[in-house]
N, CA, C and O atoms as a GROMACS GRO file, in nm:
protein
  628
    1MET      N    1  -1.116 -11.693  19.765
    1MET     CA    2  -0.989 -11.624  19.776
    1MET      C    3  -0.946 -11.626  19.923
    1MET      O    4  -1.027 -11.605  20.013
    2ASN      N    5  -0.817 -11.652  19.946
    2ASN     CA    6  -0.763 -11.663  20.081
    2ASN      C    7  -0.688 -11.533  20.113
    2ASN      O    8  -0.568 -11.522  20.087
    3GLN      N    9  -0.759 -11.436  20.170
    3GLN     CA   10  -0.702 -11.304  20.199
    3GLN      C   11  -0.587 -11.313  20.299
    3GLN      O   12  -0.492 -11.235  20.290
    4GLN      N   13  -0.596 -11.404  20.393
    4GLN     CA   14  -0.491 -11.419  20.493
    4GLN      C   15  -0.359 -11.461  20.426
    4GLN      O   16  -0.253 -11.408  20.460
    5ALA      N   17  -0.364 -11.556  20.332
    5ALA     CA   18  -0.245 -11.601  20.260
    5ALA      C   19  -0.188 -11.487  20.176
    5ALA      O   20  -0.066 -11.470  20.168
    6ILE      N   21  -0.274 -11.409  20.114
    6ILE     CA   22  -0.230 -11.295  20.033
    6ILE      C   23  -0.160 -11.194  20.121
    6ILE      O   24  -0.055 -11.141  20.084
    7ASP      N   25  -0.218 -11.165  20.239
    7ASP     CA   26  -0.158 -11.069  20.331
    7ASP      C   27  -0.022 -11.117  20.381
    7ASP      O   28   0.071 -11.037  20.395
    8GLU      N   29  -0.010 -11.246  20.408
    8GLU     CA   30   0.118 -11.302  20.453
    8GLU      C   31   0.224 -11.288  20.344
    8GLU      O   32   0.338 -11.251  20.373
    9GLN      N   33   0.187 -11.317  20.220
    9GLN     CA   34   0.283 -11.305  20.110
    9GLN      C   35   0.320 -11.158  20.085
    9GLN      O   36   0.434 -11.128  20.051
   10ALA      N   37   0.224 -11.067  20.103
   10ALA     CA   38   0.250 -10.925  20.081
   10ALA      C   39   0.356 -10.872  20.177
   10ALA      O   40   0.430 -10.780  20.144
   11LYS      N   41   0.363 -10.930  20.298
   11LYS     CA   42   0.464 -10.889  20.394
   11LYS      C   43   0.605 -10.916  20.344
   11LYS      O   44   0.700 -10.850  20.387
   12LYS      N   45   0.620 -11.013  20.253
   12LYS     CA   46   0.752 -11.051  20.201
   12LYS      C   47   0.787 -10.978  20.072
   12LYS      O   48   0.898 -10.994  20.021
   13ASP      N   49   0.695 -10.900  20.017
   13ASP     CA   50   0.721 -10.827  19.893
   13ASP      C   51   0.839 -10.733  19.910
   13ASP      O   52   0.850 -10.663  20.011
   14GLY      N   53   0.926 -10.731  19.813
   14GLY     CA   54   1.039 -10.640  19.814
   14GLY      C   55   1.160 -10.690  19.889
   14GLY      O   56   1.258 -10.616  19.903
   15PHE      N   57   1.159 -10.811  19.938
   15PHE     CA   58   1.272 -10.867  20.011
   15PHE      C   59   1.351 -10.960  19.920
   15PHE      O   60   1.295 -11.022  19.830
   16PHE      N   61   1.479 -10.969  19.944
   16PHE     CA   62   1.562 -11.066  19.873
   16PHE      C   63   1.663 -11.121  19.971
   16PHE      O   64   1.686 -11.064  20.078
   17GLY      N   65   1.723 -11.230  19.934
   17GLY     CA   66   1.820 -11.292  20.023
   17GLY      C   67   1.952 -11.316  19.952
   17GLY      O   68   1.956 -11.332  19.830
   18ILE      N   69   2.058 -11.318  20.028
   18ILE     CA   70   2.191 -11.346  19.976
   18ILE      C   71   2.250 -11.458  20.061
   18ILE      O   72   2.250 -11.452  20.184
   19ILE      N   73   2.299 -11.559  19.992
   19ILE     CA   74   2.368 -11.667  20.061
   19ILE      C   75   2.517 -11.648  20.034
   19ILE      O   76   2.558 -11.635  19.919
   20THR      N   77   2.596 -11.645  20.140
   20THR     CA   78   2.740 -11.621  20.125
   20THR      C   79   2.818 -11.699  20.229
   20THR      O   80   2.765 -11.741  20.331
   21ASN      N   81   2.945 -11.717  20.199
   21ASN     CA   82   3.035 -11.780  20.297
   21ASN      C   83   3.123 -11.676  20.366
   21ASN      O   84   3.214 -11.712  20.441
   22VAL      N   85   3.097 -11.547  20.341
   22VAL     CA   86   3.174 -11.439  20.402
   22VAL      C   87   3.135 -11.427  20.549
   22VAL      O   88   3.018 -11.412  20.583
   23LYS      N   89   3.236 -11.434  20.634
   23LYS     CA   90   3.209 -11.432  20.778
   23LYS      C   91   3.262 -11.306  20.847
   23LYS      O   92   3.227 -11.278  20.962
   24ASN      N   93   3.346 -11.229  20.776
   24ASN     CA   94   3.409 -11.114  20.841
   24ASN      C   95   3.341 -10.982  20.807
   24ASN      O   96   3.401 -10.875  20.822
   25MET      N   97   3.216 -10.987  20.760
   25MET     CA   98   3.140 -10.866  20.729
   25MET      C   99   3.002 -10.876  20.794
   25MET      O  100   2.949 -10.985  20.816
   26THR      N  101   2.946 -10.759  20.823
   26THR     CA  102   2.810 -10.758  20.875
   26THR      C  103   2.713 -10.780  20.760
   26THR      O  104   2.750 -10.766  20.643
   27ALA      N  105   2.589 -10.813  20.793
   27ALA     CA  106   2.487 -10.833  20.689
   27ALA      C  107   2.470 -10.706  20.606
   27ALA      O  108   2.455 -10.712  20.484
   28LYS      N  109   2.475 -10.591  20.672
   28LYS     CA  110   2.460 -10.464  20.603
   28LYS      C  111   2.574 -10.443  20.503
   28LYS      O  112   2.551 -10.398  20.390
   29GLU      N  113   2.698 -10.475  20.543
   29GLU     CA  114   2.814 -10.462  20.455
   29GLU      C  115   2.804 -10.557  20.336
   29GLU      O  116   2.838 -10.520  20.223
   30ILE      N  117   2.758 -10.678  20.360
   30ILE     CA  118   2.744 -10.776  20.252
   30ILE      C  119   2.644 -10.726  20.149
   30ILE      O  120   2.671 -10.731  20.029
   31VAL      N  121   2.530 -10.679  20.194
   31VAL     CA  122   2.427 -10.628  20.102
   31VAL      C  123   2.480 -10.507  20.026
   31VAL      O  124   2.459 -10.495  19.905
   32PHE      N  125   2.547 -10.416  20.096
   32PHE     CA  126   2.602 -10.297  20.031
   32PHE      C  127   2.699 -10.336  19.920
   32PHE      O  128   2.689 -10.287  19.808
   33ASN      N  129   2.793 -10.425  19.952
   33ASN     CA  130   2.891 -10.467  19.852
   33ASN      C  131   2.826 -10.543  19.737
   33ASN      O  132   2.867 -10.527  19.622
   34TYR      N  133   2.727 -10.623  19.766
   34TYR     CA  134   2.655 -10.695  19.660
   34TYR      C  135   2.590 -10.595  19.563
   34TYR      O  136   2.594 -10.613  19.442
   35LYS      N  137   2.531 -10.491  19.619
   35LYS     CA  138   2.462 -10.393  19.535
   35LYS      C  139   2.560 -10.308  19.454
   35LYS      O  140   2.518 -10.240  19.360
   36GLN      N  141   2.688 -10.309  19.488
   36GLN     CA  142   2.788 -10.233  19.414
   36GLN      C  143   2.840 -10.310  19.291
   36GLN      O  144   2.907 -10.251  19.206
   37LEU      N  145   2.809 -10.438  19.281
   37LEU     CA  146   2.859 -10.518  19.169
   37LEU      C  147   2.810 -10.468  19.034
   37LEU      O  148   2.876 -10.491  18.932
   38TRP      N  149   2.698 -10.400  19.031
   38TRP     CA  150   2.645 -10.349  18.904
   38TRP      C  151   2.746 -10.256  18.837
   38TRP      O  152   2.750 -10.248  18.714
   39LYS      N  153   2.827 -10.184  18.916
   39LYS     CA  154   2.924 -10.092  18.858
   39LYS      C  155   3.027 -10.166  18.774
   39LYS      O  156   3.063 -10.122  18.665
   40ILE      N  157   3.073 -10.278  18.826
   40ILE     CA  158   3.171 -10.358  18.753
   40ILE      C  159   3.108 -10.415  18.626
   40ILE      O  160   3.165 -10.406  18.518
   41GLU      N  161   2.990 -10.474  18.641
   41GLU     CA  162   2.921 -10.532  18.525
   41GLU      C  163   2.889 -10.425  18.421
   41GLU      O  164   2.903 -10.449  18.301
   42ASP      N  165   2.846 -10.308  18.467
   42ASP     CA  166   2.811 -10.200  18.375
   42ASP      C  167   2.934 -10.152  18.298
   42ASP      O  168   2.928 -10.133  18.177
   43SER      N  169   3.044 -10.134  18.369
   43SER     CA  170   3.167 -10.090  18.303
   43SER      C  171   3.215 -10.193  18.202
   43SER      O  172   3.254 -10.159  18.091
   44PHE      N  173   3.212 -10.318  18.241
   44PHE     CA  174   3.254 -10.423  18.149
   44PHE      C  175   3.160 -10.428  18.029
   44PHE      O  176   3.205 -10.448  17.916
   45GLY      N  177   3.032 -10.412  18.054
   45GLY     CA  178   2.935 -10.413  17.944
   45GLY      C  179   2.963 -10.303  17.844
   45GLY      O  180   2.952 -10.324  17.723
   46GLU      N  181   2.999 -10.184  17.893
   46GLU     CA  182   3.031 -10.075  17.803
   46GLU      C  183   3.157 -10.104  17.723
   46GLU      O  184   3.162 -10.079  17.603
   47LEU      N  185   3.259 -10.156  17.790
   47LEU     CA  186   3.384 -10.183  17.720
   47LEU      C  187   3.372 -10.300  17.624
   47LEU      O  188   3.427 -10.296  17.514
   48LYS      N  189   3.299 -10.405  17.664
   48LYS     CA  190   3.290 -10.520  17.574
   48LYS      C  191   3.184 -10.500  17.468
   48LYS      O  192   3.169 -10.583  17.378
   49GLY      N  193   3.109 -10.390  17.478
   49GLY     CA  194   3.007 -10.363  17.378
   49GLY      C  195   3.063 -10.356  17.237
   49GLY      O  196   2.997 -10.396  17.141
   50SER      N  197   3.185 -10.306  17.225
   50SER     CA  198   3.247 -10.296  17.093
   50SER      C  199   3.302 -10.430  17.045
   50SER      O  200   3.343 -10.441  16.929
   51LEU      N  201   3.303 -10.531  17.131
   51LEU     CA  202   3.352 -10.662  17.090
   51LEU      C  203   3.248 -10.741  17.011
   51LEU      O  204   3.280 -10.842  16.949
   52LYS      N  205   3.124 -10.694  17.015
   52LYS     CA  206   3.014 -10.760  16.946
   52LYS      C  207   3.000 -10.906  16.992
   52LYS      O  208   2.977 -10.996  16.912
   53SER      N  209   3.015 -10.926  17.121
   53SER     CA  210   3.006 -11.061  17.175
   53SER      C  211   2.865 -11.089  17.225
   53SER      O  212   2.791 -10.997  17.259
   54ARG      N  213   2.831 -11.214  17.229
   54ARG     CA  214   2.700 -11.252  17.278
   54ARG      C  215   2.709 -11.279  17.428
   54ARG      O  216   2.819 -11.298  17.480
   55PRO      N  217   2.595 -11.281  17.496
   55PRO     CA  218   2.600 -11.306  17.642
   55PRO      C  219   2.663 -11.441  17.674
   55PRO      O  220   2.649 -11.537  17.598
   56MET      N  221   2.730 -11.447  17.786
   56MET     CA  222   2.792 -11.570  17.834
   56MET      C  223   2.725 -11.611  17.964
   56MET      O  224   2.692 -11.526  18.048
   57PHE      N  225   2.706 -11.739  17.980
   57PHE     CA  226   2.648 -11.790  18.104
   57PHE      C  227   2.746 -11.891  18.161
   57PHE      O  228   2.786 -11.985  18.092
   58HIS      N  229   2.785 -11.872  18.284
   58HIS     CA  230   2.886 -11.956  18.348
   58HIS      C  231   2.822 -12.039  18.458
   58HIS      O  232   2.739 -11.990  18.534
   59TRP      N  233   2.862 -12.164  18.465
   59TRP     CA  234   2.802 -12.255  18.563
   59TRP      C  235   2.902 -12.311  18.662
   59TRP      O  236   2.863 -12.360  18.768
   60THR      N  237   3.030 -12.304  18.631
   60THR     CA  238   3.130 -12.358  18.724
   60THR      C  239   3.193 -12.244  18.803
   60THR      O  240   3.200 -12.130  18.756
   61ASP      N  241   3.238 -12.275  18.923
   61ASP     CA  242   3.302 -12.173  19.007
   61ASP      C  243   3.421 -12.110  18.936
   61ASP      O  244   3.441 -11.989  18.942
   62GLU      N  245   3.500 -12.193  18.870
   62GLU     CA  246   3.620 -12.143  18.802
   62GLU      C  247   3.584 -12.040  18.694
   62GLU      O  248   3.650 -11.937  18.683
   63ARG      N  249   3.480 -12.067  18.617
   63ARG     CA  250   3.440 -11.973  18.511
   63ARG      C  251   3.374 -11.848  18.568
   63ARG      O  252   3.392 -11.738  18.514
   64ILE      N  253   3.298 -11.863  18.674
   64ILE     CA  254   3.235 -11.746  18.737
   64ILE      C  255   3.343 -11.654  18.792
   64ILE      O  256   3.337 -11.532  18.772
   65ILE      N  257   3.442 -11.711  18.860
   65ILE     CA  258   3.553 -11.630  18.914
   65ILE      C  259   3.630 -11.565  18.800
   65ILE      O  260   3.666 -11.448  18.809
   66GLY      N  261   3.656 -11.639  18.694
   66GLY     CA  262   3.724 -11.583  18.578
   66GLY      C  263   3.648 -11.466  18.518
   66GLY      O  264   3.708 -11.364  18.483
   67HIS      N  265   3.516 -11.480  18.507
   67HIS     CA  266   3.433 -11.372  18.454
   67HIS      C  267   3.442 -11.248  18.543
   67HIS      O  268   3.455 -11.136  18.493
   68LEU      N  269   3.435 -11.269  18.674
   68LEU     CA  270   3.443 -11.156  18.767
   68LEU      C  271   3.579 -11.088  18.759
   68LEU      O  272   3.587 -10.965  18.769
   69VAL      N  273   3.686 -11.165  18.741
   69VAL     CA  274   3.819 -11.106  18.728
   69VAL      C  275   3.827 -11.021  18.602
   69VAL      O  276   3.880 -10.910  18.605
   70VAL      N  277   3.774 -11.072  18.491
   70VAL     CA  278   3.774 -10.995  18.366
   70VAL      C  279   3.692 -10.867  18.383
   70VAL      O  280   3.732 -10.760  18.337
   71CYS      N  281   3.576 -10.878  18.448
   71CYS     CA  282   3.492 -10.760  18.473
   71CYS      C  283   3.568 -10.657  18.556
   71CYS      O  284   3.566 -10.538  18.525
   72PHE      N  285   3.635 -10.704  18.659
   72PHE     CA  286   3.710 -10.612  18.745
   72PHE      C  287   3.823 -10.546  18.666
   72PHE      O  288   3.846 -10.426  18.679
   73LEU      N  289   3.895 -10.624  18.586
   73LEU     CA  290   4.005 -10.567  18.507
   73LEU      C  291   3.953 -10.463  18.408
   73LEU      O  292   4.016 -10.359  18.388
   74ALA      N  293   3.838 -10.490  18.347
   74ALA     CA  294   3.778 -10.394  18.254
   74ALA      C  295   3.742 -10.265  18.328
   74ALA      O  296   3.766 -10.155  18.278
   75TYR      N  297   3.685 -10.280  18.447
   75TYR     CA  298   3.649 -10.164  18.529
   75TYR      C  299   3.775 -10.086  18.567
   75TYR      O  300   3.775  -9.963  18.563
   76LEU      N  301   3.880 -10.156  18.604
   76LEU     CA  302   4.006 -10.092  18.641
   76LEU      C  303   4.065 -10.016  18.522
   76LEU      O  304   4.110  -9.902  18.538
   77CYS      N  305   4.063 -10.077  18.405
   77CYS     CA  306   4.114 -10.010  18.284
   77CYS      C  307   4.035  -9.884  18.254
   77CYS      O  308   4.092  -9.778  18.226
   78GLU      N  309   3.903  -9.894  18.261
   78GLU     CA  310   3.820  -9.778  18.234
   78GLU      C  311   3.847  -9.668  18.336
   78GLU      O  312   3.853  -9.550  18.301
   79ALA      N  313   3.863  -9.705  18.463
   79ALA     CA  314   3.889  -9.606  18.568
   79ALA      C  315   4.022  -9.535  18.542
   79ALA      O  316   4.030  -9.413  18.560
   80HIS      N  317   4.125  -9.608  18.501
   80HIS     CA  318   4.255  -9.546  18.471
   80HIS      C  319   4.244  -9.452  18.350
   80HIS      O  320   4.301  -9.343  18.351
   81MET      N  321   4.172  -9.496  18.248
   81MET     CA  322   4.156  -9.410  18.130
   81MET      C  323   4.078  -9.284  18.166
   81MET      O  324   4.115  -9.174  18.124
   82THR      N  325   3.971  -9.300  18.242
   82THR     CA  326   3.889  -9.185  18.283
   82THR      C  327   3.972  -9.086  18.364
   82THR      O  328   3.964  -8.966  18.342
   83LYS      N  329   4.050  -9.138  18.458
   83LYS     CA  330   4.134  -9.051  18.542
   83LYS      C  331   4.236  -8.975  18.455
   83LYS      O  332   4.256  -8.855  18.473
   84ALA      N  333   4.298  -9.045  18.363
   84ALA     CA  334   4.398  -8.981  18.276
   84ALA      C  335   4.334  -8.872  18.190
   84ALA      O  336   4.393  -8.765  18.172
   85LEU      N  337   4.216  -8.899  18.137
   85LEU     CA  338   4.147  -8.799  18.055
   85LEU      C  339   4.107  -8.677  18.138
   85LEU      O  340   4.117  -8.564  18.092
   86ARG      N  341   4.063  -8.701  18.261
   86ARG     CA  342   4.024  -8.590  18.349
   86ARG      C  343   4.146  -8.504  18.384
   86ARG      O  344   4.139  -8.381  18.384
   87GLU      N  345   4.258  -8.571  18.414
   87GLU     CA  346   4.380  -8.497  18.449
   87GLU      C  347   4.428  -8.413  18.332
   87GLU      O  348   4.483  -8.304  18.350
   88GLN      N  349   4.408  -8.463  18.212
   88GLN     CA  350   4.449  -8.390  18.092
   88GLN      C  351   4.344  -8.287  18.052
   88GLN      O  352   4.368  -8.202  17.966
   89ASN      N  353   4.227  -8.294  18.116
   89ASN     CA  354   4.116  -8.201  18.092
   89ASN      C  355   4.074  -8.199  17.945
   89ASN      O  356   4.051  -8.093  17.887
   90ASP      N  357   4.065  -8.319  17.885
   90ASP     CA  358   4.027  -8.330  17.745
   90ASP      C  359   3.876  -8.319  17.728
   90ASP      O  360   3.799  -8.374  17.806
   91ASN      N  361   3.837  -8.247  17.624
   91ASN     CA  362   3.696  -8.237  17.587
   91ASN      C  363   3.671  -8.315  17.460
   91ASN      O  364   3.761  -8.332  17.377
   92LEU      N  365   3.549  -8.362  17.445
   92LEU     CA  366   3.508  -8.432  17.324
   92LEU      C  367   3.521  -8.339  17.205
   92LEU      O  368   3.483  -8.222  17.212
   93GLN      N  369   3.576  -8.391  17.097
   93GLN     CA  370   3.584  -8.315  16.972
   93GLN      C  371   3.486  -8.377  16.874
   93GLN      O  372   3.495  -8.496  16.843
   94SER      N  373   3.392  -8.295  16.825
   94SER     CA  374   3.295  -8.346  16.728
   94SER      C  375   3.242  -8.231  16.643
   94SER      O  376   3.249  -8.115  16.682
   95LYS      N  377   3.188  -8.266  16.528
   95LYS     CA  378   3.129  -8.165  16.440
   95LYS      C  379   3.007  -8.100  16.506
   95LYS      O  380   2.980  -7.982  16.484
   96ALA      N  381   2.934  -8.178  16.586
   96ALA     CA  382   2.816  -8.124  16.654
   96ALA      C  383   2.855  -8.016  16.755
   96ALA      O  384   2.783  -7.918  16.772
   97ILE      N  385   2.970  -8.033  16.821
   97ILE     CA  386   3.016  -7.931  16.915
   97ILE      C  387   3.069  -7.810  16.838
   97ILE      O  388   3.041  -7.696  16.874
   98GLU      N  389   3.146  -7.837  16.732
   98GLU     CA  390   3.198  -7.727  16.650
   98GLU      C  391   3.084  -7.645  16.591
   98GLU      O  392   3.093  -7.522  16.582
   99GLY      N  393   2.975  -7.712  16.551
   99GLY     CA  394   2.859  -7.644  16.494
   99GLY      C  395   2.764  -7.590  16.599
   99GLY      O  396   2.657  -7.539  16.565
  100LYS      N  397   2.802  -7.600  16.725
  100LYS     CA  398   2.722  -7.551  16.837
  100LYS      C  399   2.583  -7.615  16.843
  100LYS      O  400   2.486  -7.553  16.888
  101ILE      N  401   2.576  -7.740  16.798
  101ILE     CA  402   2.452  -7.817  16.807
  101ILE      C  403   2.439  -7.876  16.947
  101ILE      O  404   2.329  -7.881  17.003
  102ILE      N  405   2.551  -7.920  17.002
  102ILE     CA  406   2.554  -7.968  17.140
  102ILE      C  407   2.662  -7.892  17.215
  102ILE      O  408   2.753  -7.836  17.156
  103LYS      N  409   2.650  -7.892  17.348
  103LYS     CA  410   2.746  -7.821  17.432
  103LYS      C  411   2.876  -7.900  17.447
  103LYS      O  412   2.879  -8.022  17.432
  104THR      N  413   2.982  -7.827  17.476
  104THR     CA  414   3.111  -7.890  17.505
  104THR      C  415   3.095  -7.982  17.626
  104THR      O  416   3.028  -7.947  17.723
  105ARG      N  417   3.156  -8.098  17.618
  105ARG     CA  418   3.151  -8.194  17.729
  105ARG      C  419   3.282  -8.268  17.739
  105ARG      O  420   3.357  -8.277  17.641
  106PRO      N  421   3.310  -8.322  17.857
  106PRO     CA  422   3.437  -8.395  17.873
  106PRO      C  423   3.441  -8.520  17.785
  106PRO      O  424   3.339  -8.585  17.761
  107LEU      N  425   3.560  -8.551  17.738
  107LEU     CA  426   3.581  -8.676  17.664
  107LEU      C  427   3.581  -8.791  17.763
  107LEU      O  428   3.651  -8.786  17.864
  108THR      N  429   3.503  -8.894  17.736
  108THR     CA  430   3.499  -9.011  17.822
  108THR      C  431   3.580  -9.124  17.760
  108THR      O  432   3.605  -9.126  17.640
  109ALA      N  433   3.618  -9.218  17.843
  109ALA     CA  434   3.693  -9.335  17.795
  109ALA      C  435   3.610  -9.411  17.693
  109ALA      O  436   3.664  -9.459  17.593
  110ILE      N  437   3.481  -9.423  17.716
  110ILE     CA  438   3.395  -9.498  17.624
  110ILE      C  439   3.390  -9.432  17.488
  110ILE      O  440   3.401  -9.499  17.385
  111MET      N  441   3.375  -9.300  17.485
  111MET     CA  442   3.372  -9.228  17.357
  111MET      C  443   3.502  -9.248  17.281
  111MET      O  444   3.501  -9.276  17.161
  112ALA      N  445   3.613  -9.234  17.351
  112ALA     CA  446   3.744  -9.249  17.287
  112ALA      C  447   3.765  -9.392  17.238
  112ALA      O  448   3.819  -9.414  17.130
  113MET      N  449   3.723  -9.489  17.318
  113MET     CA  450   3.738  -9.630  17.279
  113MET      C  451   3.653  -9.663  17.156
  113MET      O  452   3.695  -9.741  17.071
  114GLU      N  453   3.534  -9.603  17.147
  114GLU     CA  454   3.452  -9.626  17.028
  114GLU      C  455   3.524  -9.578  16.903
  114GLU      O  456   3.520  -9.644  16.799
  115GLU      N  457   3.590  -9.463  16.912
  115GLU     CA  458   3.666  -9.413  16.798
  115GLU      C  459   3.788  -9.500  16.770
  115GLU      O  460   3.820  -9.528  16.655
  116LEU      N  461   3.855  -9.542  16.875
  116LEU     CA  462   3.973  -9.626  16.858
  116LEU      C  463   3.935  -9.758  16.790
  116LEU      O  464   4.015  -9.816  16.716
  117ASN      N  465   3.815  -9.802  16.815
  117ASN     CA  466   3.766  -9.927  16.756
  117ASN      C  467   3.748  -9.917  16.603
  117ASN      O  468   3.734 -10.019  16.536
  118THR      N  469   3.748  -9.796  16.550
  118THR     CA  470   3.731  -9.780  16.405
  118THR      C  471   3.863  -9.790  16.329
  118THR      O  472   3.864  -9.799  16.206
  119VAL      N  473   3.975  -9.789  16.401
  119VAL     CA  474   4.107  -9.795  16.336
  119VAL      C  475   4.130  -9.937  16.283
  119VAL      O  476   4.108 -10.036  16.354
  120LEU      N  477   4.174  -9.944  16.159
  120LEU     CA  478   4.196 -10.073  16.093
  120LEU      C  479   4.341 -10.085  16.047
  120LEU      O  480   4.409  -9.985  16.026
  121ALA      N  481   4.386 -10.208  16.030
  121ALA     CA  482   4.514 -10.237  15.966
  121ALA      C  483   4.479 -10.305  15.834
  121ALA      O  484   4.415 -10.410  15.832
  122ILE      N  485   4.521 -10.245  15.725
  122ILE     CA  486   4.482 -10.292  15.592
  122ILE      C  487   4.605 -10.347  15.520
  122ILE      O  488   4.708 -10.279  15.511
  123PRO      N  489   4.594 -10.470  15.468
  123PRO     CA  490   4.707 -10.525  15.392
  123PRO      C  491   4.714 -10.461  15.252
  123PRO      O  492   4.614 -10.451  15.182
  124VAL      N  493   4.833 -10.417  15.215
  124VAL     CA  494   4.855 -10.360  15.082
  124VAL      C  495   4.965 -10.440  15.016
  124VAL      O  496   5.076 -10.450  15.069
  125LYS      N  497   4.934 -10.498  14.901
  125LYS     CA  498   5.032 -10.581  14.831
  125LYS      C  499   5.104 -10.496  14.727
  125LYS      O  500   5.042 -10.438  14.638
  126ILE      N  501   5.236 -10.490  14.740
  126ILE     CA  502   5.320 -10.417  14.645
  126ILE      C  503   5.415 -10.519  14.586
  126ILE      O  504   5.505 -10.570  14.654
  127LYS      N  505   5.395 -10.547  14.459
  127LYS     CA  506   5.468 -10.653  14.389
  127LYS      C  507   5.447 -10.783  14.465
  127LYS      O  508   5.334 -10.832  14.471
  128SER      N  509   5.550 -10.841  14.521
  128SER     CA  510   5.533 -10.969  14.591
  128SER      C  511   5.532 -10.953  14.743
  128SER      O  512   5.527 -11.052  14.816
  129GLN      N  513   5.536 -10.830  14.790
  129GLN     CA  514   5.543 -10.805  14.934
  129GLN      C  515   5.412 -10.744  14.984
  129GLN      O  516   5.352 -10.660  14.917
  130THR      N  517   5.370 -10.787  15.100
  130THR     CA  518   5.251 -10.730  15.163
  130THR      C  519   5.294 -10.646  15.282
  130THR      O  520   5.367 -10.692  15.370
  131ILE      N  521   5.247 -10.522  15.282
  131ILE     CA  522   5.271 -10.437  15.399
  131ILE      C  523   5.135 -10.403  15.460
  131ILE      O  524   5.032 -10.408  15.394
  132TRP      N  525   5.138 -10.370  15.586
  132TRP     CA  526   5.014 -10.336  15.657
  132TRP      C  527   5.016 -10.186  15.685
  132TRP      O  528   5.112 -10.133  15.739
  133VAL      N  529   4.907 -10.120  15.648
  133VAL     CA  530   4.892  -9.977  15.668
  133VAL      C  531   4.773  -9.954  15.760
  133VAL      O  532   4.665 -10.009  15.739
  134ARG      N  533   4.794  -9.872  15.862
  134ARG     CA  534   4.683  -9.843  15.952
  134ARG      C  535   4.606  -9.723  15.901
  134ARG      O  536   4.662  -9.632  15.841
  135THR      N  537   4.475  -9.723  15.927
  135THR     CA  538   4.393  -9.609  15.892
  135THR      C  539   4.418  -9.497  15.992
  135THR      O  540   4.482  -9.518  16.095
  136ASP      N  541   4.368  -9.379  15.962
  136ASP     CA  542   4.388  -9.264  16.050
  136ASP      C  543   4.322  -9.289  16.186
  136ASP      O  544   4.218  -9.353  16.196
  137ILE      N  545   4.386  -9.236  16.288
  137ILE     CA  546   4.333  -9.247  16.424
  137ILE      C  547   4.256  -9.118  16.452
  137ILE      O  548   4.314  -9.010  16.449
  138PRO      N  549   4.126  -9.129  16.481
  138PRO     CA  550   4.047  -9.008  16.508
  138PRO      C  551   4.102  -8.930  16.628
  138PRO      O  552   4.168  -8.986  16.715
  139SER      N  553   4.074  -8.801  16.631
  139SER     CA  554   4.134  -8.712  16.731
  139SER      C  555   4.102  -8.751  16.875
  139SER      O  556   4.189  -8.742  16.962
  140ASN      N  557   3.979  -8.794  16.903
  140ASN     CA  558   3.946  -8.832  17.041
  140ASN      C  559   4.024  -8.956  17.084
  140ASN      O  560   4.067  -8.967  17.199
  141ALA      N  561   4.043  -9.049  16.992
  141ALA     CA  562   4.123  -9.169  17.022
  141ALA      C  563   4.269  -9.130  17.043
  141ALA      O  564   4.336  -9.186  17.130
  142GLN      N  565   4.319  -9.036  16.963
  142GLN     CA  566   4.456  -8.987  16.982
  142GLN      C  567   4.473  -8.923  17.120
  142GLN      O  568   4.574  -8.942  17.187
  143ASN      N  569   4.373  -8.848  17.161
  143ASN     CA  570   4.379  -8.784  17.293
  143ASN      C  571   4.384  -8.888  17.404
  143ASN      O  572   4.453  -8.869  17.504
  144LEU      N  573   4.310  -8.999  17.387
  144LEU     CA  574   4.315  -9.106  17.487
  144LEU      C  575   4.454  -9.168  17.492
  144LEU      O  576   4.508  -9.190  17.600
  145LEU      N  577   4.512  -9.197  17.376
  145LEU     CA  578   4.646  -9.256  17.372
  145LEU      C  579   4.747  -9.164  17.439
  145LEU      O  580   4.833  -9.210  17.514
  146LYS      N  581   4.737  -9.034  17.411
  146LYS     CA  582   4.829  -8.937  17.473
  146LYS      C  583   4.808  -8.931  17.624
  146LYS      O  584   4.905  -8.927  17.700
  147ALA      N  585   4.682  -8.931  17.666
  147ALA     CA  586   4.653  -8.926  17.810
  147ALA      C  587   4.708  -9.048  17.882
  147ALA      O  588   4.748  -9.040  17.998
  148MET      N  589   4.712  -9.162  17.814
  148MET     CA  590   4.762  -9.285  17.873
  148MET      C  591   4.913  -9.301  17.852
  148MET      O  592   4.970  -9.406  17.884
  149ASN      N  593   4.979  -9.197  17.797
  149ASN     CA  594   5.123  -9.199  17.767
  149ASN      C  595   5.160  -9.315  17.675
  149ASN      O  596   5.263  -9.380  17.692
  150MET      N  597   5.074  -9.340  17.579
  150MET     CA  598   5.099  -9.445  17.479
  150MET      C  599   5.139  -9.378  17.348
  150MET      O  600   5.084  -9.274  17.310
  151ARG      N  601   5.234  -9.438  17.281
  151ARG     CA  602   5.275  -9.379  17.153
  151ARG      C  603   5.172  -9.415  17.045
  151ARG      O  604   5.110  -9.521  17.049
  152ILE      N  605   5.155  -9.326  16.952
  152ILE     CA  606   5.065  -9.350  16.840
  152ILE      C  607   5.140  -9.442  16.743
  152ILE      O  608   5.252  -9.413  16.703
  153PRO      N  609   5.077  -9.552  16.705
  153PRO     CA  610   5.147  -9.647  16.617
  153PRO      C  611   5.181  -9.585  16.482
  153PRO      O  612   5.109  -9.498  16.434
  154PRO      N  613   5.290  -9.630  16.420
  154PRO     CA  614   5.326  -9.576  16.290
  154PRO      C  615   5.221  -9.609  16.184
  154PRO      O  616   5.144  -9.704  16.200
  155LYS      N  617   5.220  -9.533  16.078
  155LYS     CA  618   5.122  -9.551  15.970
  155LYS      C  619   5.146  -9.686  15.901
  155LYS      O  620   5.051  -9.756  15.865
  156ILE      N  621   5.272  -9.722  15.882
  156ILE     CA  622   5.306  -9.850  15.821
  156ILE      C  623   5.348  -9.944  15.934
  156ILE      O  624   5.446  -9.918  16.004
  157LEU      N  625   5.274 -10.052  15.949
  157LEU     CA  626   5.299 -10.143  16.060
  157LEU      C  627   5.392 -10.250  16.018
  157LEU      O  628   5.425 -10.338  16.097
   0.00000   0.00000   0.00000
């Protein structure tokens, strides 16, 4: 066993490197900003979770930039929804809270979006005409739409 080689490698444990073309930031600023990217990815992951999509791997600069733009837009949308819900001071509405099983808590954009994702448009055929009827919009999803100053869609689309 080569203890000297092990000791040399141990000195490098816990280090990582970043290669960048950014010239107008200090090394400390670059590392700080790099470590903040998880927030964008995490927010996008939460929002796209309801899309039931599989992981994507990008190899070209154009696709990587496109992915980052979509992640940023998702983060921006979530931030706007969160801000609107906070300003409206909306709380989560659930049977567990009504039954005092869990404590009252603020409504989050993710919770409201999960409920909004359950709304369907169902085709109904009447004689020779097909009309589309939307299912009921759960109360937390309605609160999100109101907070965002969006009108609730009509029952018959």
